[in-house]
C-alpha positions, -999 to 999 in steps of 0.1 A, spaced: -389 -155 348 -418 -170 368 -427 -206 360 -457 -211 337 -475 -243 327 -474 -230 292 -436 -235 292 -423 -266 274 -398 -290 288 -376 -319 278 -359 -346 299 -324 -360 299 -323 -395 313 -288 -410 317 -299 -445 327 -332 -464 328 -347 -475 361 -340 -510 372 -360 -532 396 -336 -526 425 -341 -488 419 -378 -491 422 -374 -511 454 -353 -483 469 -378 -456 457 -408 -473 472 -393 -484 505 -368 -457 513 -376 -425 494 -414 -427 494 -419 -420 532 -397 -389 528 -409 -374 494 -445 -386 494 -467 -402 467 -471 -371 445 -433 -365 441 -427 -402 435 -455 -403 408 -440 -372 391 -405 -388 392 -417 -420 376 -436 -400 349 -404 -380 341 -381 -410 342 -403 -429 318 -408 -400 293 -413 -413 258 -394 -399 228 -358 -386 223 -340 -362 245 -345 -333 220 -382 -336 220 -402 -309 238 -432 -318 260 -461 -299 275 -463 -293 313 -501 -292 311 -502 -327 296 -477 -339 323 -497 -325 353 -530 -339 338 -513 -373 336 -501 -373 372 -532 -356 386 -515 -325 401 -523 -288 401 -496 -263 391 -487 -255 427 -485 -291 438 -464 -299 407 -438 -273 418 -439 -287 454 -433 -322 441 -406 -311 418 -388 -293 446 -389 -325 467 -373 -344 439 -346 -317 435 -340 -317 473 -334 -355 473 -311 -354 443 -334 -372 419 -340 -343 395 -320 -312 385 -341 -284 369 -326 -260 344 -345 -229 331 -335 -219 295 -345 -183 287 -358 -178 252 -369 -146 233 -406 -152 240 -404 -170 273 -387 -200 289 -383 -237 284 -371 -262 310 -348 -292 310 -351 -319 337 -321 -340 343 -332 -373 358 -309 -393 382 -312 -428 396 -317 -431 434 -287 -440 455 -283 -477 464 -300 -490 495 -266 -496 511 -256 -459 505 -290 -446 516 -290 -466 549 -253 -457 556 -261 -419 556 -267 -406 591 -291 -378 581 -313 -400 559 -314 -428 585 -324 -404 613 -350 -387 591 -365 -420 579 -366 -433 615 -384 -401 625 -411 -406 599 -415 -444 604 -407 -449 641 -378 -469 654 -395 -503 653 -409 -500 618 -375 -486 606 -356 -516 620 -379 -540 603 -375 -522 570 -337 -521 574 -336 -558 581 -356 -565 550 -336 -542 528 -302 -553 541 -302 -590 549 -275 -600 574 -242 -608 556 -230 -642 563 -191 -643 562 -176 -671 542 -154 -694 563 -119 -704 551 -87 -686 541 -90 -659 513 -64 -670 487 -76 -647 460 -49 -630 438 -45 -592 438 -47 -569 407 -10 -567 401 -5 -604 407 -22 -610 374 -14 -577 355 22 -568 351 28 -531 359 53 -529 330 23 -530 307 13 -495 318 46 -479 309 38 -474 272 1 -464 277 -6 -428 268 -26 -405 292 -63 -412 289 -93 -391 297 -115 -409 323 -153 -409 319 -170 -393 349 -197 -416 362 -232 -402 365 -243 -405 400 -274 -394 419 -265 -359 433 -280 -365 467 -249 -355 486 -247 -324 465 -283 -315 473 -279 -321 510 -246 -301 512 -261 -272 491 -287 -263 518 -270 -276 549 -271 -250 577 -238 -242 595 -231 -241 632 -217 -210 650 -190 -230 668 -174 -200 683 -206 -189 700 -213 -225 712 -177 -229 725 -180 -197 745 -213 -207 760 -199 -242 769 -166 -229 783 -178 -232 819 -188 -268 812 -153 -277 800 -163 -284 764 -139 -268 740 -141 -261 703 -121 -292 694 -148 -314 709 -175 -294 690 -156 -299 657 -153 -336 664 -191 -339 668 -200 -312 642 -217 -335 616 -239 -351 642 -248 -318 658 -257 -304 624 -281 -334 618 -298 -327 652 -301 -290 643 -318 -299 611 -341 -326 624 -354 -308 654 -352 -272 641 -329 -261 669 -308 -229 669 -274 -227 685 -287 -216 719 -312 -244 721 -286 -269 711 -262 -256 737 -288 -260 764 -293 -297 755 -255 -302 754 -251 -286 789 -272 -313 804 -253 -341 786 -216 -335 792 -197 -365 805 -171 -365 833 -142 -361 808 -158 -330 793 -170 -348 761 -205 -346 746 -227 -376 752 -243 -377 718 -264 -408 724 -280 -393 755 -287 -361 736 -305 -380 708 -325 -399 734 -335 -367 752 -345 -349 720 -366 -379 708 -384 -380 742 -390 -343 742 -402 -344 706 -428 -370 715 -439 -352 747 -445 -319 729 -481 -326 722 -494 -290 720 -485 -259 699 -496 -228 718 -494 -192 710 -481 -175 742 -479 -140 729 -516 -132 727 -544 -146 748 -569 -166 728 -606 -160 733 -623 -194 736 -649 -200 708 -685 -201 716 -703 -234 722 -721 -248 692 -741 -274 711 -721 -302 693 -695 -317 717 -673 -329 689 -673 -295 670 -667 -277 703 -636 -298 711 -623 -294 675 -626 -256 679 -610 -255 714 -580 -278 711 -548 -278 692 -544 -307 667 -516 -325 686 -535 -322 719 -567 -333 702 -551 -365 688 -532 -371 720 -565 -372 739 -581 -395 714 -552 -419 717 -553 -417 755 -589 -430 753 -577 -460 733 -545 -467 752 -523 -454 724 -498 -426 719 -490 -400 692 -459 -412 675 -430 -390 666 -438 -395 628 -474 -385 634 -464 -354 654 -439 -343 627 -466 -348 599 -492 -328 618 -468 -300 625 -460 -299 588 -498 -296 580 -500 -267 604 -471 -250 587 -489 -251 554 -515 -228 569 -542 -236 544 -568 -252 568 -578 -239 603 -568 -261 632 -605 -270 638 -607 -286 603 -574 -304 609 -589 -318 641 -619 -331 622 -595 -347 597 -578 -365 627 -612 -375 641 -623 -390 607 -591 -410 603 -584 -420 639 -619 -426 652 -642 -433 623 -617 -453 603 -600 -467 634 -565 -461 620 -538 -468 646 -512 -450 626 -517 -419 605 -490 -417 579 -477 -385 564 -489 -394 530 -524 -401 542 -526 -369 562 -513 -348 533 -536 -364 508 -567 -357 530 -554 -322 538 -549 -313 502 -583 -326 492 -601 -306 519 -580 -275 512 -590 -277 475 -627 -280 487 -621 -248 507 -634 -263 540 -632 -236 567 -652 -250 596 -661 -283 612 -697 -278 599 -682 -275 563 -665 -308 569 -696 -326 581 -716 -313 551 -688 -321 527 -685 -357 539 -723 -362 539 -726 -350 503 -698 -372 491 -712 -402 510 -746 -396 493 -730 -393 459 -712 -426 464 -744 -443 473 -764 -428 444 -737 -433 417 -726 -468 427 -753 -486 407 -749 -464 376 -711 -463 375 -707 -494 354 -728 -482 325 -709 -450 316 -677 -452 335 -656 -453 303 -671 -420 292 -660 -401 323 -628 -381 320 -599 -392 343 -600 -376 377 -578 -374 407 -578 -404 430 -593 -395 464 -578 -406 497 -590 -438 514 -612 -420 539 -633 -407 510 -651 -441 507 -658 -444 544 -694 -437 556 -692 -412 584 -728 -400 589 -744 -430 605 -734 -434 642 -746 -464 662 -757 -460 698 -726 -478 710 -703 -455 689 -721 -424 702 -717 -437 738 -680 -442 733 -677 -408 717 -696 -391 746 -673 -409 771 -642 -399 752 -653 -362 750 -662 -362 787 -628 -375 796 -612 -349 774 -632 -321 790 -623 -333 825 -587 -335 816 -587 -301 801 -605 -286 831 -580 -301 854 -551 -286 834 -567 -251 834 -572 -254 872 -535 -260 878 
């Protein structure tokens, strides 16, 4: 039966969150699941009342500031990372739901999982990830001296166990992260890959040995078996083994170089000029190319985590690419942000999608109106703020004025757009 906000729910919480759990959630889980999923998790994990008490989904989404669709998306993320299990119970007149809440895995277990480490590194970048790991896992200082500690059976006589009846052990409740990962893990067609790699001297035994790492690469970079084989073919060592480190390095570099997403099946008709250079560029270029050109003007690059986040936005298919380009312009140029996090991009994207912005002109008008509202309501807010109903928190860029452009800023923008146009013309001429 389809999910409805009218359905009731109850929560089953095995263990309350501890300070170390919150540290793991905010530092390790947050970059992967996003703020909305984390907010929903904290709301569910801190549900008041007993386990048999039913609650309203409408009250819940009002409290966390989500729409019905975004609630489902956030819940799915929590399920995928093993923080929540959802159970639908069918009743005579509808359904009710049970949410089983699990604690996050420890920071040691999280940072020892290859898939999670690679995914986190992809989102944060290698440098930021290494800083985070050093902070989360301080270097262990071995204790000098000879270990003279006694063993278990040195202090407990095994004869004591001869008269003990068989006992039923209590199964510990653990976060089902491994179960969630295994449930949807794609498989490799090793027979096909072995056949394609036969001429390179790589047999199925070698593929089996590297299977777990190859599966991770397949998931992270959305590769099929053929694409994975092509990468392997260029990274086979002299003794016919797979050079996994070189493959990872190559895929990382290729991922960062892939700055454009083009449709090669149908020729695209270039949009007509609007007379506004910024709007024309937003209409003409793909988001990754657009941001890459902006960064080139400032001496920066598009990071792997930014590329991944932008590609995710494009897959949502709720905003046209020109509006996504305007989002990148507002954040990278107007706010001068040197790093666009996935959370920030998704928050802005969601806000603009809900506002139904379809063109760069819509964006300009939308921001101008909001900027004007902020100016006019600022002096009156204190007198009646307590009477206003709670409303969703807007992203940081919402409070940034974007309508007034100084002569220096305009000159810099004109120079940047001229360089972008020259570079694009040079590409088209090749």
